[in-house]
Steps between C-alpha positions, in 0.01 A plus 500: 500500500250391234629139526437488876147641462424249227635210710289606801194527273561150359546345845185672631301391194614139540415503872152641437435247222599211726268623776778598741368853534161651439428781256547754778859384563413335830526128574170322444523310826325206333663162486363222290443182703660195347389148573772312686565143607752421774579228753600493865702185421738644238597825331430565133789330318610324820533137601177309567537319836516119484173475697310608186672247270495126438804477728293629793131507588406584139250755629408824326674813626309788661428778250391863545294694246458876480390767254228297328311734264141589587368356173631150587233237558737208570867406524695213344843364596737294284832361624741355246863410436625613159831313550391145420717332236224457241503789250199736494359345816459632852424265788178603674509479881170665597181633344253687721214722381181676606665642810286791623649836392526617862735210586803642680669172595525147372601305809780247523406137433190546286343152493503305175161440342254654259372796704619692804216615725738708713587707192146589399449178306805553277562216256823308430622342178716204405874560519763316297554251784142392411360624833229753574661770711853608585810296415818668619832555325680174430785548251717203410796445733822661370299720263555875494275699735153540358289816503137478608255766383185588694268689263196678647224621267211732585202406283191700407273200562499164676597206283255231391772236515469161666737394779788291375545704180845519341726799439396518135132505601564769761700710253212480251244588770681816617570629149349848465402514870828615661484855641832482689781255561811469710772245566707369790804284433695260715787258444573150625793264462455144632 
């Protein structure tokens, strides 16, 4: 009998410590909101439709944003492919920053160019195709399917970073300013 009581005590203590139940034994009813990034075009981990790749229209996919923390002053988006053959290198497909924190959607086919007036004046950087804006998945023919990562960062301040900046410059600019982050992943095989 003592073993069962001790086991119940340990389970209850672990649950209370993890926030599953309040001190009075009741559920807290609170749920922490997590920032999320999703797309209407593909599921997390799913296949990116050809329309959003170099084999199609090469336009950016529609993205949905939710759960941005109140302390966020701006958002930044980075899309890369960690599967390029060069060691320690990830191919950058899109850099976008200074999105307003209340942005709920990034529409399909964001125009290339330094700033996007329709997204609150958000700014775009130079991708590894040497373009300012989005450059879709384009793995070599007969290569294994590549994985494309869409990183969304909530920042505690807007960035003082010129349009056309590189991934390294963006990484340096957001250092110490990230209050939340999330990731969406898609795959493509040409």
